[in-house]
C-alpha positions as CSV (number, residue, x, y, z in Angstrom):
1,M,73.2,12.9,123.9
2,I,73.7,13.6,120.2
3,L,77.1,13.1,118.7
4,L,77.6,15.0,115.4
5,A,81.0,15.0,113.7
6,Q,82.7,18.4,114.1
7,G,79.4,20.3,114.5
8,K,79.2,23.2,112.3
9,R,83.0,23.6,111.8
10,G,83.6,24.6,108.1
11,K,79.9,25.3,107.5
12,A,80.5,28.8,106.3
13,L,83.2,27.5,103.8
14,E,80.8,24.8,102.6
15,N,78.0,27.4,102.0
16,L,80.4,29.6,100.0
17,I,81.5,26.6,97.9
18,D,77.9,25.6,97.3
19,Y,77.0,29.1,96.3
20,T,80.1,29.2,93.9
21,N,79.1,25.8,92.4
22,D,75.6,27.1,91.8
23,I,77.0,30.1,89.9
24,Y,79.3,27.8,87.9
25,A,76.4,25.6,87.0
26,R,74.2,28.6,85.9
27,K,77.0,29.9,83.8
28,G,77.6,26.5,82.2
29,L,81.3,26.4,83.5
30,A,81.0,23.3,85.6
31,R,78.8,20.8,87.4
32,I,80.2,20.2,90.9
33,D,78.0,18.5,93.5
34,K,78.3,18.2,97.3
35,V,78.7,14.5,98.2
36,P,76.3,13.7,101.0
37,T,77.6,11.7,104.0
38,P,75.2,8.8,105.0
39,W,74.4,9.0,108.6
40,N,73.3,6.3,111.0
41,V,70.8,7.6,113.5
42,R,69.8,5.7,116.7
43,Y,66.6,6.6,118.5
44,N,65.7,6.2,122.1
45,P,62.3,4.6,123.1
46,R,60.6,7.9,122.9
47,K,61.5,8.2,119.2
48,R,64.1,11.0,119.8
49,I,67.6,10.9,118.3
50,N,69.9,9.4,120.8
51,V,73.1,9.2,118.7
52,A,74.0,10.1,115.2
53,F,77.2,9.2,113.4
54,P,78.5,8.7,109.8
55,E,77.7,5.2,108.5
56,K,81.0,4.8,106.7
57,K,84.0,6.8,105.7
58,G,83.0,9.2,103.0
59,T,84.9,10.0,99.9
60,V,85.6,13.8,99.6
61,D,83.3,16.7,99.8
62,Y,82.8,17.6,96.2
63,V,82.9,15.8,92.8
64,G,82.0,17.0,89.3
65,V,83.1,18.0,85.9
66,S,84.4,21.1,84.1
67,K,85.3,21.3,80.5
68,G,85.4,17.5,80.2
69,K,87.7,17.0,83.2
70,S,86.6,15.2,86.3
71,I,87.1,17.2,89.5
72,A,87.3,15.9,93.1
73,F,88.2,18.0,96.1
74,D,87.7,18.4,99.8
75,A,87.2,21.6,101.7
76,K,89.0,22.2,105.0
77,S,88.9,25.2,107.4
78,T,91.3,26.0,110.2
79,K,91.3,28.8,112.8
80,I,95.1,28.5,113.2
81,K,96.9,31.4,111.5
82,T,100.3,29.9,111.2
83,S,99.7,26.5,109.7
84,F,97.2,23.9,108.4
85,P,97.2,20.7,110.5
86,L,97.5,17.5,108.4
87,K,95.3,15.7,111.0
88,N,92.4,17.6,109.4
89,I,92.8,15.3,106.4
90,H,91.9,11.6,106.7
91,E,93.7,8.8,104.9
92,H,90.6,7.6,103.0
93,Q,90.4,11.1,101.6
94,V,94.0,11.2,100.5
95,K,93.5,7.7,98.9
96,Y,90.3,8.8,97.0
97,L,92.0,12.0,95.7
98,Q,95.1,9.9,94.7
99,D,92.9,7.3,92.9
100,H,90.9,10.0,91.1
101,Q,94.1,11.8,90.0
102,E,95.6,8.6,88.8
103,Q,92.5,8.1,86.6
104,G,93.1,11.5,85.0
105,G,91.0,13.6,87.2
106,I,91.9,16.9,88.9
107,S,92.3,16.5,92.7
108,F,92.9,19.1,95.2
109,I,92.0,20.6,98.6
110,I,90.5,24.0,99.3
111,V,92.0,25.3,102.6
112,E,90.5,28.2,104.4
113,F,92.5,30.1,107.0
114,E,89.3,31.3,108.7
115,S,90.8,34.1,110.9
116,L,92.7,35.5,107.9
117,Q,89.7,35.2,105.6
118,E,91.9,33.6,102.9
119,L,91.2,30.5,100.7
120,Y,94.0,28.5,99.0
121,L,93.9,25.7,96.5
122,L,96.4,23.0,97.5
123,T,97.0,20.6,94.6
124,F,96.9,16.9,95.3
125,N,100.6,16.6,94.5
126,Q,101.4,19.3,97.0
127,L,99.3,17.6,99.7
128,Y,100.7,14.2,99.0
129,S,104.3,15.5,99.4
130,W,103.5,16.9,102.8
131,W,101.3,13.9,103.8
132,V,104.0,11.3,103.0
133,D,106.8,13.5,104.7
134,S,104.7,13.6,107.9
135,F,104.8,9.8,108.2
136,R,108.5,9.9,107.8
137,G,109.0,12.1,110.8
138,G,108.4,15.4,109.0
139,R,106.1,18.3,110.0
140,K,102.5,17.4,111.0
141,S,101.3,20.7,109.5
142,I,101.8,22.8,106.4
143,P,103.1,26.3,107.3
144,Y,100.9,29.2,106.2
145,Q,103.9,30.7,104.4
146,Y,104.0,27.6,102.1
147,F,100.4,28.4,101.0
148,K,101.4,32.1,100.4
149,D,104.5,31.1,98.4
150,N,103.3,28.0,96.5
151,C,99.6,27.8,96.3
152,N,97.0,29.8,94.4
153,L,94.9,32.3,96.5
154,I,91.3,31.8,95.6
155,K,89.7,35.2,94.9
156,S,86.4,36.3,93.7
157,G,86.1,37.1,90.0
158,S,83.9,37.0,87.0
159,G,80.8,37.2,89.3
160,V,81.9,34.1,91.2
161,A,82.3,34.4,95.0
162,A,85.3,31.9,95.4
163,D,86.6,31.3,91.8
164,Y,88.6,28.2,92.4
165,L,88.2,27.1,88.8
166,S,90.5,29.9,87.7
167,C,93.2,28.2,89.9
168,I,93.1,24.9,87.9
């Protein structure tokens, strides 16, 4: 049995962001890199993978720099049309984004509503407000309408597939 965290969920979004980051790099607009997750792999006696799992909690999906500003963000995808579940974000990710922002960096989450084919940029401050409220008995998800009313819709532009830099 092989255990892989979440399978290929969000792989299309990751590929889109990787492609976008490659274009940013070629245009000299930013250097944003995917942060690899270290994996612990256990083999059975026949040298086949038996179990694979992350060695430790990662940071966030992407880190880099644009115009002298440090950027850190995570990318999340949901098939739900009406809201984004906060359980998709882990405490260590919120902590990393918070520490990064407190050091003067730009921290955010890119949220994909997969079935609607829409991407939104949720700033760290917006995320943190919902995150804290959820532990005080508030909603455990962010309504889709909040994204429409308060977040930047990430569009293609200037030859960039998902031009998230234009939102920051």
